[in-house]
C-alpha positions, 0 to 999 in steps of 0.5 A, spaced: 231 423 718 233 427 712 241 429 712 245 435 710 248 435 703 254 438 704 259 435 709 261 439 715 255 444 714 251 446 719 244 442 719 238 446 716 233 449 720 228 444 716 232 438 719 232 441 726 225 442 726 224 435 724 228 432 729 225 437 734 218 434 732 220 427 732 223 427 739 217 431 742 212 427 739 216 420 741 217 422 748 211 426 750 206 420 746 210 414 745 214 413 751 210 417 756 204 412 756 209 406 758 208 403 765 215 404 767 215 411 765 213 416 771 213 422 767 215 426 761 216 433 761 218 439 757 221 445 759 221 450 753 225 455 757 231 451 756 229 447 752 229 440 755 225 434 755 225 430 762 224 422 762 223 420 769 222 412 770 222 407 776 228 403 777 229 396 781 235 399 784 233 406 786 227 410 787 227 413 780 232 416 775 231 422 770 234 423 763 235 430 760 234 431 753 237 437 750 237 439 743 243 442 740 245 445 733 248 439 731 246 433 736 241 431 741 245 431 748 242 426 754 244 425 761 242 422 767 244 424 774 247 418 777 250 419 784 251 425 788 259 426 790 260 421 795 263 423 802 268 417 801 271 412 796 272 417 791 278 414 788 275 407 788 269 410 785 272 414 779 277 408 777 270 403 777 267 408 773 273 409 768 273 401 768 265 401 767 266 406 761 271 401 757 265 396 755 259 401 755 256 403 748 251 409 747 253 413 754 259 414 759 260 416 766 262 423 767 263 428 773 259 434 773 262 441 775 259 439 782 263 433 782 257 429 782 257 422 777 253 422 771 251 418 765 252 422 758 252 421 751 250 425 744 247 423 738 248 427 731 241 430 729 242 425 722 242 419 726 235 420 730 229 416 730 224 413 734 228 407 735 235 410 737 231 414 742 228 408 745 235 405 745 238 411 749 233 410 754 234 403 754 241 403 755 241 408 760 236 404 764 240 398 764 246 402 766 243 405 772 240 398 774 247 395 773 251 400 776 248 404 781 248 399 787 255 398 786 257 405 786 253 406 792 257 401 796 263 404 793 262 411 794 258 411 801 261 405 805 264 406 812 271 404 811 
């Protein structure tokens, strides 16, 4: 990806257009044809890409990609606000965050648990998009069932 000449300057319209094109092409063509991917969609009104994939530990998960002025934000809706075990679940998520790279657990405004992250526009390429998708897949597989046990146990 081309980079900006001036440090701290907003990305050029050309860089934003190039990143948009790369993300769109990679997700809707290369990623969409993978067997484990259920669907890839784009909503131009937001604008946002959706990548939905199957999991072993749950039916499916969806990654939301949002292109911002300086970075590509991504998030995966991980778990609804549990009826019990909040403190233990949040402590576990914070402990899990300690060793994570490329994404982190966070609480949304609704109290639900998400996996989130971002990439500067200058660092986006096909390999980085694949890495993000792979990281979110692995984290979902690794932590989802444990989070359900913690947040939805009837103690």
